[in-house]
C-alpha positions as CSV (number, residue, x, y, z in Angstrom):
1,M,38.2,-30.6,9.8
2,K,38.8,-28.5,12.9
3,I,36.2,-26.0,14.1
4,T,37.3,-23.3,16.6
5,L,34.4,-22.0,18.6
6,K,33.9,-18.5,20.1
7,D,35.2,-19.6,23.6
8,G,38.4,-21.0,22.1
9,S,37.4,-24.7,22.3
10,E,37.7,-26.9,19.3
11,K,35.5,-29.5,17.6
12,V,36.9,-32.0,15.0
13,Y,34.7,-33.6,12.4
14,E,35.5,-36.2,9.7
15,S,33.3,-34.7,7.0
16,G,31.4,-31.5,6.2
17,M,28.6,-30.5,8.5
18,S,26.0,-27.7,8.3
19,V,26.1,-24.9,10.9
20,I,22.8,-26.0,12.5
21,D,24.1,-29.6,12.9
22,I,27.3,-28.3,14.5
23,A,25.1,-26.3,16.8
24,K,23.1,-29.4,17.7
25,D,26.3,-31.3,18.4
26,I,27.4,-28.6,20.8
27,S,24.0,-28.3,22.6
28,E,20.4,-28.9,21.7
29,G,19.5,-25.7,23.6
30,L,22.0,-23.7,21.5
31,A,20.5,-25.2,18.3
32,R,17.0,-24.1,19.4
33,M,18.2,-20.5,19.9
34,A,20.5,-20.4,16.8
35,C,19.5,-17.8,14.2
36,A,22.5,-17.7,12.0
37,G,26.2,-18.6,11.9
38,E,29.4,-16.7,11.6
39,I,32.3,-18.3,9.7
40,N,35.7,-16.5,9.9
41,G,33.8,-13.2,10.6
42,E,31.3,-13.7,7.8
43,V,27.6,-14.1,8.6
44,V,26.1,-17.2,7.0
45,D,22.9,-19.2,6.9
46,L,22.3,-22.0,9.4
47,R,22.1,-24.3,6.4
48,T,25.6,-23.5,5.2
49,V,27.9,-26.6,5.1
50,V,31.3,-26.2,6.7
51,N,33.9,-28.2,4.8
52,E,37.3,-26.9,6.1
53,D,39.0,-25.5,9.2
54,C,37.5,-22.3,10.4
55,E,36.4,-20.2,13.3
56,L,32.7,-20.6,14.0
57,N,30.3,-18.6,16.1
58,I,26.7,-19.6,16.5
59,L,24.6,-16.4,16.5
60,T,21.5,-16.1,18.6
61,F,19.0,-13.3,19.1
62,N,21.4,-11.7,21.5
63,D,23.8,-11.0,18.6
64,D,22.9,-8.2,16.2
65,A,23.3,-10.4,13.2
66,G,21.3,-13.2,14.8
67,K,18.6,-10.7,15.7
68,A,18.6,-9.5,12.0
69,A,18.1,-13.0,10.7
70,Y,15.2,-13.6,13.2
71,R,13.4,-10.4,12.2
72,H,14.2,-10.9,8.5
73,T,12.4,-14.3,8.7
74,T,9.5,-12.5,10.3
75,S,9.3,-10.1,7.4
76,H,8.9,-13.1,5.1
77,V,6.0,-14.3,7.4
78,L,4.4,-10.9,6.9
79,A,4.8,-11.1,3.1
80,E,3.2,-14.5,3.1
81,A,0.3,-13.2,5.3
82,V,-0.2,-10.2,2.8
83,K,-0.3,-12.6,-0.1
84,R,-2.9,-14.8,1.7
85,V,-5.1,-11.9,2.7
86,F,-4.6,-9.6,-0.2
87,P,-3.6,-11.9,-3.1
88,N,-3.3,-9.0,-5.7
89,A,-0.5,-7.3,-3.7
90,K,2.9,-7.3,-5.3
91,L,6.1,-7.9,-3.3
92,A,8.9,-5.4,-3.2
93,I,11.6,-5.6,-0.5
94,G,11.5,-6.6,3.2
95,P,14.7,-6.2,5.2
96,S,15.4,-6.2,8.9
97,I,16.2,-2.9,10.6
98,D,17.5,-1.9,14.0
99,T,14.0,-1.8,15.6
100,G,12.5,-4.8,13.7
101,F,11.7,-5.1,10.0
102,Y,9.6,-3.6,7.2
103,Y,8.2,-4.9,4.0
104,D,7.0,-2.8,0.9
105,F,4.0,-3.9,-1.1
106,D,2.3,-2.5,-4.2
107,C,-1.2,-2.4,-2.9
108,E,-3.8,-0.2,-1.3
109,P,-2.7,1.4,2.1
110,F,-3.4,-0.6,5.2
111,D,-5.4,0.8,8.1
112,R,-5.0,-0.4,11.7
113,A,-7.9,-3.0,11.1
114,A,-6.0,-4.4,8.1
115,L,-2.7,-4.6,10.2
116,D,-4.6,-6.5,12.9
117,E,-5.9,-8.9,10.4
118,L,-2.4,-9.4,8.9
119,E,-1.0,-9.9,12.4
120,K,-3.6,-12.6,13.1
121,E,-2.6,-14.4,9.8
122,M,1.1,-14.1,10.7
123,K,0.5,-15.9,14.0
124,K,-1.4,-18.6,12.1
125,I,1.6,-19.1,9.8
126,I,4.0,-19.2,12.7
127,K,1.9,-21.8,14.3
128,E,1.9,-23.9,11.1
129,G,5.7,-24.1,11.6
130,A,6.7,-24.4,8.0
131,E,10.4,-25.1,7.4
132,L,12.4,-22.6,5.3
133,E,14.1,-24.2,2.3
134,R,16.8,-22.4,0.4
135,F,17.3,-23.0,-3.3
136,T,19.0,-21.3,-6.2
137,L,18.3,-20.6,-9.9
138,P,20.4,-19.2,-12.8
139,R,19.6,-15.6,-13.5
140,E,17.4,-16.2,-16.6
141,E,15.5,-19.0,-14.9
142,A,15.0,-16.8,-11.8
143,I,13.5,-14.0,-14.0
144,K,11.1,-16.5,-15.6
145,F,10.2,-17.9,-12.2
146,M,9.2,-14.5,-10.8
147,E,7.5,-13.4,-14.1
148,E,5.3,-16.6,-13.8
149,R,4.5,-15.5,-10.2
150,E,3.6,-12.0,-11.5
151,E,6.1,-10.3,-9.2
152,P,7.5,-7.3,-11.3
153,Y,9.5,-5.8,-8.5
154,K,11.4,-9.0,-7.9
155,V,12.0,-9.3,-11.7
156,E,13.5,-5.8,-11.7
157,L,15.8,-6.7,-8.8
158,I,17.0,-9.8,-10.5
159,K,17.6,-8.0,-13.8
160,D,19.9,-5.6,-12.0
161,L,22.2,-8.4,-11.0
162,P,25.1,-9.6,-13.2
163,E,24.2,-12.1,-16.0
164,D,26.3,-14.8,-14.5
165,S,24.7,-14.5,-11.1
166,V,23.1,-17.5,-9.3
167,I,20.0,-16.3,-7.5
168,S,18.8,-17.6,-4.2
169,F,15.3,-18.0,-2.9
170,Y,13.6,-19.2,0.3
171,R,10.5,-21.3,0.4
172,Q,8.2,-21.6,3.4
173,G,5.1,-23.7,2.6
174,E,3.5,-22.3,-0.6
175,F,5.2,-19.0,-0.2
176,V,8.5,-18.2,-2.0
177,D,10.6,-15.1,-1.9
178,L,13.8,-13.8,-3.6
179,C,16.3,-13.5,-0.8
180,A,20.0,-13.8,0.0
181,G,19.3,-14.8,3.6
182,P,20.2,-15.8,6.2
183,H,17.0,-17.2,7.8
184,L,15.8,-19.3,10.7
185,M,15.2,-23.0,10.1
186,S,11.4,-22.7,10.6
187,T,8.7,-20.1,11.2
188,K,7.9,-21.9,14.4
189,A,11.0,-20.4,16.1
190,I,9.3,-16.9,16.0
191,K,7.7,-16.2,19.4
192,A,6.5,-12.6,19.7
193,I,5.4,-10.2,16.9
194,K,3.7,-6.9,16.4
195,L,2.9,-4.8,13.3
196,I,3.6,-1.3,14.4
197,S,2.4,1.0,11.5
198,S,1.9,1.4,7.8
199,S,3.1,4.3,5.6
200,G,4.0,5.2,2.1
201,A,7.4,4.6,0.6
202,Y,8.7,5.2,-2.9
203,W,10.1,2.2,-4.7
204,R,13.9,2.3,-4.3
205,G,13.6,5.5,-2.4
206,S,13.1,7.8,-5.4
207,E,10.0,10.0,-5.7
208,K,10.2,9.4,-9.5
209,N,9.0,5.8,-8.8
210,K,5.7,4.5,-7.6
211,M,4.5,5.0,-4.1
212,L,4.3,1.7,-2.3
213,T,2.8,0.7,1.0
214,R,5.3,0.0,3.7
215,V,4.5,-2.0,6.8
216,Y,6.7,-1.7,9.9
217,G,6.8,-4.5,12.5
218,T,9.0,-6.0,15.2
219,A,9.7,-9.4,16.7
220,F,11.2,-10.8,19.9
221,T,11.9,-14.1,21.4
222,K,9.8,-13.3,24.5
223,N,6.5,-11.6,25.0
224,S,7.8,-9.7,28.0
225,D,10.5,-8.2,25.8
226,L,7.9,-7.2,23.2
227,D,5.7,-5.6,25.9
228,E,8.7,-3.7,27.1
229,Y,9.5,-2.4,23.6
230,L,5.9,-1.4,23.0
231,A,5.9,0.5,26.3
232,H,9.1,2.2,25.0
233,L,7.3,3.1,21.8
234,E,4.6,4.8,23.8
235,D,7.2,6.8,25.6
236,I,9.0,7.9,22.4
237,K,5.7,9.0,20.9
238,K,5.5,11.5,23.8
239,R,9.0,12.7,22.9
240,D,8.5,12.8,19.2
241,H,9.4,16.5,18.4
242,N,7.0,16.5,15.5
243,K,4.1,15.9,18.0
244,L,5.4,17.5,21.2
245,G,6.8,20.6,19.4
246,R,3.4,21.3,18.0
247,E,1.6,20.6,21.3
248,M,4.0,23.0,23.1
249,E,3.4,25.6,20.3
250,L,7.0,25.8,19.4
251,F,6.3,25.4,15.6
252,T,3.6,24.5,13.2
253,T,3.2,23.9,9.5
254,V,0.5,25.0,7.0
255,D,-0.4,23.3,3.7
256,V,-0.8,26.6,1.8
257,I,2.7,27.7,2.8
258,G,4.3,24.4,1.8
259,Q,5.8,21.2,3.0
260,G,9.2,21.5,4.8
261,L,8.5,25.2,5.5
262,P,7.8,25.3,9.2
263,L,6.5,28.4,11.0
264,M,8.4,29.0,14.2
265,M,5.9,30.1,16.9
266,P,6.9,32.8,19.5
267,K,8.1,30.2,22.0
268,G,10.2,28.3,19.4
269,T,11.6,31.5,18.0
270,A,12.7,32.6,21.5
271,M,14.6,29.3,21.9
272,I,16.3,29.5,18.6
273,Q,17.1,33.2,19.3
274,T,18.7,32.1,22.6
275,L,20.8,29.5,20.9
276,Q,21.8,31.8,18.1
277,R,23.0,34.6,20.4
278,W,24.9,32.1,22.5
279,I,26.6,30.7,19.4
280,E,27.4,34.0,17.9
281,D,28.9,35.3,21.1
282,E,31.0,32.1,21.6
283,E,32.3,32.2,18.0
284,E,33.3,35.8,18.4
285,R,35.1,34.9,21.6
286,R,37.1,32.3,19.6
287,G,38.2,34.8,16.9
288,Y,35.4,34.5,14.3
289,V,34.4,37.6,12.3
290,R,30.8,37.8,11.0
291,T,29.5,38.2,7.5
292,K,26.1,38.7,6.0
293,T,25.6,37.6,2.5
294,P,22.7,37.3,0.0
295,M,20.2,34.5,0.1
296,L,20.4,34.0,-3.7
297,A,22.8,34.4,-6.5
298,K,23.2,34.0,-10.2
299,K,23.8,30.5,-11.4
300,D,27.3,31.7,-12.5
301,L,28.4,31.6,-8.9
302,Y,27.3,27.9,-8.5
303,I,29.0,27.0,-11.8
304,I,32.3,28.3,-10.4
305,S,31.9,26.3,-7.2
306,D,30.7,23.3,-9.2
307,H,27.5,23.0,-7.1
308,W,25.6,23.5,-10.4
309,N,26.9,20.2,-11.6
310,H,26.9,18.3,-8.3
311,Y,24.0,19.8,-6.4
312,K,21.6,21.4,-8.9
313,E,18.7,19.0,-8.2
314,G,18.8,20.0,-4.6
315,M,18.5,23.7,-5.4
316,F,15.6,26.1,-5.9
317,V,16.3,27.6,-9.4
318,L,14.6,30.9,-10.3
319,G,14.3,31.9,-13.9
320,D,13.9,30.1,-17.3
321,E,17.1,28.2,-18.1
322,E,15.9,27.5,-21.6
323,K,15.3,31.2,-22.5
324,E,18.3,32.8,-24.2
325,D,20.0,35.6,-22.4
326,A,17.7,35.2,-19.3
327,E,19.2,35.7,-15.9
328,V,18.9,32.5,-13.9
329,F,19.2,32.7,-10.1
330,A,19.1,30.1,-7.3
331,L,18.4,30.3,-3.6
332,R,21.6,29.4,-1.8
333,P,22.0,25.9,-0.4
334,M,25.2,26.9,1.4
335,T,27.2,30.0,2.1
336,C,30.8,29.1,1.2
337,P,30.9,30.6,-2.3
338,F,29.7,34.0,-0.9
339,Q,32.2,34.1,1.9
340,F,35.0,33.2,-0.6
341,Y,34.3,36.6,-2.3
342,V,34.5,38.3,1.0
343,Y,38.0,36.8,1.4
344,K,38.9,37.9,-2.2
345,N,37.8,41.5,-1.7
346,S,41.4,42.3,-0.7
347,Q,44.8,40.7,-1.0
348,K,45.8,38.6,2.0
349,S,49.1,37.8,3.5
350,Y,50.1,34.7,5.4
351,R,50.1,37.0,8.4
352,D,46.3,37.5,8.0
353,L,45.7,33.8,8.3
354,P,43.8,32.0,9.7
355,I,40.7,34.0,9.0
356,R,37.5,32.5,10.6
357,Y,34.3,33.7,8.9
358,G,31.0,32.9,10.7
359,E,27.5,33.5,9.5
360,T,24.0,32.7,10.8
361,S,22.9,31.6,7.4
362,T,19.4,30.9,6.1
363,L,19.7,28.1,3.5
364,F,17.3,26.5,1.0
365,R,17.4,22.9,-0.2
366,N,14.9,21.1,-2.4
367,E,14.4,18.0,-0.3
368,D,12.3,15.1,-1.6
369,S,8.8,15.3,-0.2
370,G,9.1,11.8,1.2
371,E,12.2,12.8,3.2
372,M,10.8,15.8,5.1
373,H,9.8,15.4,8.7
374,G,9.1,18.1,11.3
375,L,12.1,20.2,12.0
376,T,14.8,17.6,11.1
377,R,14.4,17.7,7.3
378,V,13.1,20.9,5.9
379,R,13.4,23.1,2.8
380,Q,14.4,26.3,4.6
381,F,16.6,26.3,7.7
382,T,19.2,28.4,9.5
383,I,22.6,27.1,10.3
384,S,25.6,28.2,12.3
385,E,27.9,28.2,9.3
386,G,31.6,29.0,9.2
387,H,34.6,28.9,6.8
388,L,38.2,29.0,7.9
389,V,40.8,30.1,5.4
390,L,44.3,29.0,6.4
391,T,47.7,27.9,5.4
392,P,48.5,24.2,5.2
393,E,50.6,24.4,8.4
394,Q,47.5,25.6,10.3
395,I,45.3,22.7,9.3
396,E,45.6,20.6,12.4
397,E,45.4,23.4,15.0
398,E,42.3,24.9,13.3
399,F,40.6,21.6,12.8
400,K,41.1,20.8,16.5
401,G,39.7,24.3,17.3
402,C,36.5,23.4,15.3
403,V,36.1,20.1,17.2
404,D,36.7,21.8,20.5
405,L,33.9,24.3,19.8
406,I,31.6,21.5,18.7
407,K,32.3,19.5,21.9
408,Y,31.7,22.6,24.0
409,C,28.4,23.1,22.3
410,L,27.4,19.5,22.7
411,T,28.4,19.5,26.4
412,T,26.5,22.7,27.2
413,L,23.4,21.3,25.5
414,G,23.7,17.9,27.3
415,L,24.1,16.0,24.0
416,E,27.7,14.9,24.3
417,N,26.8,11.3,25.1
418,D,24.1,11.1,22.4
419,V,26.4,11.5,19.4
420,T,28.8,9.4,17.4
421,Y,31.5,10.5,15.0
422,R,31.8,9.5,11.4
423,F,34.8,10.0,9.1
424,S,33.1,10.4,5.7
425,K,35.3,9.6,2.7
426,W,35.0,9.6,-1.1
427,D,34.1,6.6,-3.2
428,P,37.0,5.9,-5.4
429,N,34.8,3.7,-7.6
430,H,32.8,6.9,-8.6
431,K,35.5,9.5,-9.1
432,E,33.3,11.5,-11.4
433,K,31.3,12.6,-8.4
434,Y,34.2,14.5,-6.8
435,L,36.5,17.4,-7.5
436,G,40.2,16.7,-7.5
437,G,42.2,13.5,-8.3
438,E,43.0,10.4,-6.4
439,E,46.3,11.6,-5.0
440,Q,44.6,14.7,-3.6
441,W,41.8,12.8,-2.0
442,E,44.0,10.1,-0.5
443,S,46.4,12.7,1.0
444,S,43.5,14.9,2.4
445,Q,41.9,11.8,3.9
446,A,45.2,10.7,5.5
447,K,45.6,14.1,7.0
448,M,42.1,14.1,8.5
449,R,42.5,10.6,9.9
450,E,45.7,11.6,11.5
451,I,44.1,14.6,13.1
452,L,41.1,12.5,14.4
453,Q,43.6,10.0,15.9
454,H,45.5,12.8,17.6
455,L,42.2,14.0,19.0
456,N,41.5,10.5,20.4
457,I,38.0,10.5,18.8
458,D,36.3,7.2,18.5
459,F,35.1,7.3,14.9
460,S,33.7,5.1,12.2
461,E,34.5,5.4,8.6
462,A,31.9,5.7,5.7
463,E,32.9,5.5,2.1
464,G,30.9,7.6,-0.3
465,E,29.6,10.1,2.3
466,A,32.2,12.9,1.7
467,A,31.3,16.3,0.2
468,F,32.1,16.5,-3.5
469,Y,35.1,18.8,-2.6
470,G,36.5,17.1,0.4
471,P,36.3,14.6,3.3
472,K,34.5,15.5,6.5
473,L,33.8,14.6,10.1
474,D,30.1,14.1,10.6
475,I,28.6,14.2,14.1
476,Q,25.6,11.9,14.1
477,T,22.6,11.5,16.4
478,K,19.5,9.4,16.3
479,N,15.9,10.6,16.8
480,V,13.6,8.8,19.1
481,Y,12.7,6.3,16.4
482,G,16.3,5.3,15.8
483,K,16.8,7.2,12.5
484,E,20.3,8.6,12.2
485,D,21.0,12.2,11.0
486,T,24.0,14.4,10.8
487,I,23.6,17.4,13.1
488,I,27.1,19.0,12.9
489,T,29.9,18.7,10.3
490,V,33.5,19.7,9.7
491,Q,34.9,19.5,6.2
492,L,38.4,19.7,4.8
493,D,38.6,21.4,1.4
494,F,41.7,21.4,-0.9
495,S,39.7,22.1,-4.1
496,L,37.5,25.2,-4.1
497,A,40.2,27.7,-3.4
498,D,41.6,26.8,-6.8
499,R,38.2,27.2,-8.5
500,F,37.7,30.6,-7.0
501,D,41.4,31.7,-7.5
502,M,41.8,32.4,-3.8
503,Y,45.4,33.0,-2.7
504,Y,47.6,34.5,-0.1
505,I,51.1,35.9,-0.2
506,D,53.6,33.7,1.7
507,Q,56.8,34.6,3.5
508,N,58.7,34.6,0.2
509,G,56.3,36.9,-1.5
510,E,54.8,34.1,-3.7
511,K,51.1,33.4,-4.3
512,K,49.9,30.2,-2.5
513,R,46.5,28.5,-2.4
514,P,44.9,28.4,1.1
515,V,43.2,25.4,2.6
516,I,39.5,25.8,3.7
517,I,37.6,24.3,6.5
518,H,33.8,24.3,6.2
519,R,32.2,23.8,9.6
520,T,29.2,24.3,11.7
521,S,29.2,24.7,15.5
522,V,25.8,23.7,16.6
523,G,24.5,22.8,13.1
524,C,21.1,23.6,11.8
525,Y,19.1,25.4,14.5
526,E,15.8,23.7,13.5
527,R,17.3,20.3,13.7
528,T,19.1,21.1,17.0
529,L,15.8,22.3,18.5
530,A,14.1,19.0,17.3
531,T,17.0,17.0,19.0
532,L,16.5,19.0,22.3
533,I,12.8,18.5,22.3
534,E,13.2,14.7,22.1
535,K,16.2,14.7,24.5
536,Y,14.4,16.5,27.3
537,A,10.8,15.6,26.4
538,G,10.1,19.4,26.5
539,L,11.6,19.8,30.0
540,F,14.5,22.0,28.8
541,P,17.3,23.4,30.9
542,T,16.1,26.7,32.4
543,W,18.5,28.9,30.2
544,L,16.8,27.6,27.1
545,C,13.2,27.8,28.2
546,P,11.0,30.3,26.4
547,E,9.2,30.9,29.7
548,Q,11.5,30.4,32.8
549,V,9.2,31.6,35.6
550,R,5.5,32.0,36.0
551,V,4.1,34.2,38.8
552,L,0.9,32.9,40.4
553,P,-1.1,35.3,42.5
554,I,-3.4,33.5,45.0
555,S,-6.2,36.0,44.2
556,E,-6.8,39.3,42.5
557,K,-5.8,41.2,45.7
558,Y,-2.2,40.2,45.0
559,H,-2.0,41.2,41.3
560,D,0.0,44.4,42.1
561,Y,2.6,42.4,44.0
562,A,2.7,39.8,41.3
563,N,3.4,42.5,38.7
564,K,6.1,44.0,40.9
565,V,7.8,40.5,41.2
566,A,7.5,40.0,37.4
567,A,9.0,43.5,36.8
568,E,12.1,42.7,38.9
569,L,12.5,39.3,37.2
570,K,12.4,41.0,33.8
571,D,14.8,43.7,34.8
572,N,17.2,40.8,35.5
573,G,16.7,39.3,32.1
574,I,14.5,36.4,33.3
575,K,11.7,35.4,30.9
576,C,8.5,35.4,33.0
577,T,4.7,35.7,32.8
578,I,1.9,36.2,35.3
579,D,-1.2,34.1,35.5
580,E,-3.9,36.6,36.6
581,R,-6.9,34.3,35.7
582,A,-9.6,33.9,38.3
583,E,-8.8,30.3,38.8
584,K,-7.9,28.4,42.0
585,I,-4.2,28.3,42.8
586,G,-4.2,24.5,42.6
587,Y,-5.4,24.7,39.0
588,K,-2.8,27.3,38.1
589,I,-0.1,25.1,39.5
590,R,-1.2,22.1,37.5
591,E,-1.4,24.2,34.3
592,T,2.1,25.6,34.9
593,R,3.5,22.1,35.4
594,L,1.8,20.8,32.2
595,D,3.3,23.8,30.3
596,R,6.8,22.6,31.5
597,V,7.7,25.9,33.1
598,P,10.9,25.3,35.3
599,Y,9.8,27.6,38.2
600,M,6.5,29.0,39.5
601,L,6.3,31.7,42.2
602,V,3.2,31.7,44.3
603,V,2.5,35.0,46.0
604,G,-0.1,36.0,48.6
605,Q,-0.4,38.0,51.7
606,K,2.6,36.8,53.6
607,E,4.8,37.0,50.5
608,E,3.7,40.6,49.8
609,E,4.2,41.7,53.5
610,E,7.7,40.2,53.8
611,G,9.0,40.5,50.2
612,L,9.0,36.8,49.7
613,V,8.0,34.3,47.0
614,S,6.9,30.7,47.5
615,V,9.0,28.7,45.0
616,R,7.9,25.5,43.3
617,S,10.1,23.9,40.6
618,R,10.3,20.8,38.5
619,F,13.6,20.0,40.1
620,L,12.8,19.9,43.9
621,G,9.1,20.5,43.9
622,D,8.0,22.8,46.8
623,E,11.1,24.7,47.7
624,G,9.4,26.9,50.3
625,Q,9.5,30.6,50.8
626,K,12.5,32.7,49.7
627,P,13.4,36.3,49.6
628,L,12.8,37.5,46.0
629,D,16.4,38.7,45.8
630,T,17.7,35.3,46.8
631,F,15.6,33.6,44.1
632,I,16.7,36.0,41.5
633,N,20.4,35.5,42.3
634,D,19.9,31.7,42.2
635,I,18.1,31.5,38.9
636,C,20.4,34.1,37.3
637,K,23.4,31.9,38.2
638,E,21.7,28.9,36.8
639,I,21.0,30.7,33.5
640,R,24.4,32.3,33.3
641,T,26.2,29.0,33.8
642,K,23.7,27.1,31.6
643,E,23.3,24.5,34.3
644,I,21.4,21.3,33.5
645,K,19.5,20.3,36.5
646,K,18.1,16.8,36.9
647,V,14.3,16.8,36.8
648,E,13.3,15.0,39.9
649,V,9.7,15.9,40.3
650,E,7.3,13.7,38.3
651,Q,5.5,15.6,35.6
652,Q,1.8,15.1,35.3
653,N,0.8,14.5,31.7
């Protein structure tokens, strides 16, 4: 058989050989680094025997799939350590993830001391260097095997597989785990590990199931790489919006108010207000007309839109559904059905289209308690929502206009390089989840793909992520911990106009169904604020800052001049405060820096006599004395143009 390697070279063998043996034949060094194989593009275990001509790539830790196999093996080492230290713990699942791995256990929560003990046991297991052995069993024997080992979660997983399945396991020493692989040849190949944290996680991600204990960890081939990653973790902890946003008094939460219902503090409110005014003005400039619609409606509205069938579990329902003749309402999870009735209020001609409706909408979604986090996943939020009603001929131009608005927003916020684009499609294997038939879905998806290609957008495709009424373009970003969320979306809808009997009169005087684009421009304001907190570590561009300037009088004698300076700043729309405390000026400067205020103006005798201010910024540090008018002109231009200056002065934390 002929094996074609990644570099194009070829190896010829008389009989079948395992991937690891081929790696050894190429180079002993390569074999030591090998984590998995890739045969004709498919990732395989090192133990896989190659029997025919193929293209073979030996995967190391430098390859994503190799890294995954390395860390997946480490998760098995963790599971073995847990069974040694806590024998009554039951095993659930333990996959690799982008940052390392996790494993879920049915046991009491682990504190830091327990994690340290488990880490110590893991290092002992690694040192023992047990080889990993793969074996398979028929489904019924596999069930019996795990029942005898009293592992109910593994039994449940096996029972979910087809009856004719052959189930694979991996053994390392006395420990055995249900697993498809791939895995390293031996635990001894693992070099650097760290257990990061422990938290709760519902079995199979459903709050209807039992809460398990999840342990997160990571693994590297070098201690130096592990140390670098741990240092990175310390940095992202400082950027975590859920921690930093509270420290900066941008938002808070209160148990008696409820989970997922954040209170925006004055500073956070000022930032969201700035974003909201900017977006509303920009949308108006681009031809949007604004609506203001109710925050709740009778269930009848959601039955028409079919949200009642597809989204009821995510809604807050008010009233007794079981009581005959009782009116049942629901808080709105979206605005589209309301704006459709704004459209239907009068007859429309093709000359009226496109109509671009925009609304700053407060929405309510009954998120699972385990999913909520800070400002990124909440039960009440405000969104820059819009719906465009148009003729079929206007689809591409209007879709491009939506994307252009989104890109403008991302660029202005400095986020354009932090996002990816996902084309979210329906799942043809679960047609019951969607409105419309296969032909309609395929044609609408083909249209969206064509538009995205015309826009030269680099996008991925995801089956099963579409809205129930149409495909969508999702703009994705990751938080500091690597979790991906959708922050902005554009959806193409060929279904709901029919359900709401929306029409326009065409050139021939005939009634026609319009097409609808559902879109956001900057998405959910709360989630956007969270993204900005983490992006800038609280050092926001000046135009977004809730406090742009702080005036620091050297002593009480200069309070009057400080107030005069502040008054002129405020007259020019600059957000400022005065620090009139009886503290030394050095202390005031340090406090201002810690509060992440972009500019501080120190004023004393010379400044008062000559109409000056001594400027300090987090961009250039001590900028020296300037006429007050000059400073005002400079900062007003910076705010007006929404300039993003590079922070060059090290912040003292």
